[in-house]
C-alpha positions as CSV (number, residue, x, y, z in Angstrom):
1,X,38.3,176.2,108.5
2,X,40.5,179.1,107.2
3,X,39.3,182.1,105.8
4,X,41.2,185.0,104.0
5,X,39.8,188.6,105.2
6,X,40.9,191.5,102.6
7,X,40.4,194.9,104.0
8,X,40.2,197.9,101.6
9,X,41.1,201.3,103.3
10,X,40.6,205.0,102.2
11,X,44.1,205.9,102.7
12,X,47.9,205.2,103.4
13,X,47.5,206.4,106.8
14,X,44.3,204.4,107.6
15,X,46.2,201.5,106.6
16,X,49.0,202.3,108.6
17,X,46.8,202.7,111.8
18,X,44.6,199.7,110.9
19,X,47.7,197.5,110.6
20,X,49.6,198.6,113.6
21,X,46.9,199.5,116.1
22,X,43.6,197.7,115.4
23,X,44.9,194.1,114.0
24,X,47.4,193.4,116.9
25,X,44.4,194.4,119.4
26,X,42.5,191.6,117.1
27,X,44.8,188.9,117.9
28,X,43.9,189.1,121.6
29,X,40.1,189.6,121.7
30,X,39.6,186.9,118.7
31,X,40.5,183.8,120.5
32,X,37.3,184.3,123.1
33,X,35.3,184.0,119.8
34,X,37.2,180.9,118.6
35,X,39.1,182.3,116.2
36,X,43.0,182.3,115.9
37,X,44.6,185.2,113.5
38,X,47.5,183.1,112.0
39,X,48.9,186.3,110.5
40,X,47.7,189.8,108.6
41,X,50.0,191.5,105.8
42,X,49.6,194.4,103.7
43,X,49.3,194.3,100.0
44,X,52.9,195.3,98.8
45,X,51.4,196.9,95.6
46,X,51.7,200.6,96.2
47,X,48.6,202.3,96.2
48,X,46.6,199.5,97.2
49,X,45.6,200.3,101.0
50,X,44.7,196.5,101.6
51,X,45.4,194.5,104.7
52,X,45.1,190.8,104.3
53,X,44.3,189.1,107.5
54,X,44.2,184.8,107.8
55,X,41.8,183.5,110.1
56,X,41.6,179.8,111.6
57,X,38.4,179.0,113.0
58,X,37.8,176.5,115.7
59,X,35.6,173.5,115.0
60,X,32.3,174.1,115.5
61,X,32.5,177.8,114.8
62,X,30.2,179.1,111.9
63,X,32.0,181.9,110.2
64,X,28.9,184.1,109.8
65,X,28.1,183.7,113.4
66,X,31.5,184.5,114.4
67,X,30.9,187.9,112.4
68,X,27.7,188.7,113.9
69,X,28.7,188.1,117.3
70,X,32.2,189.7,117.1
71,X,30.4,193.0,115.3
72,X,28.3,193.6,118.1
73,X,31.1,192.8,120.8
74,X,32.6,194.9,123.7
75,X,35.9,193.5,122.4
76,X,36.0,195.0,118.8
77,X,34.5,198.3,120.2
78,X,37.5,198.2,122.3
79,X,39.7,197.1,119.6
80,X,38.5,200.1,117.0
81,X,38.7,202.5,119.7
82,X,40.4,205.5,118.0
83,X,39.9,204.3,114.4
84,X,37.4,205.8,112.1
85,X,35.4,202.5,110.8
86,X,34.2,204.8,107.6
87,X,38.2,204.5,106.6
88,X,37.1,200.7,105.6
89,X,35.9,201.2,102.0
90,X,35.8,197.4,101.3
91,X,35.9,194.0,102.6
92,X,36.1,190.7,101.0
93,X,36.4,186.9,102.4
94,X,37.2,183.9,101.3
95,X,36.5,180.8,103.4
96,X,39.1,178.1,102.5
97,X,38.5,174.5,102.1
98,X,41.2,172.6,103.7
99,X,43.8,170.1,101.2
100,X,45.3,166.9,102.3
101,X,49.2,167.5,103.2
102,X,48.8,171.5,103.5
103,X,50.8,172.5,106.3
104,X,47.6,174.5,108.1
105,X,44.9,172.0,106.9
């Protein structure tokens, strides 16, 4: 299963830090929770202040359980050090069902 996560940040500066510091850390911390970060991008639209991430869940990993466990983890706390989490003003989650023939199915 895959998931798109869209984070809206308060400012361009917060987005820059989140995209260049925190998300690269997630690449190494999430696999122990059964998650692979396939990629992450910033929204091209000027002033959007959004980061979009594509995650893959290992077979048997429940997305809701992952979020609960990861949110309470020391790994996430370490990833987020030096970042003011109040600068994240919105999070959207989209679970994706694979379609036969898709390269990431």
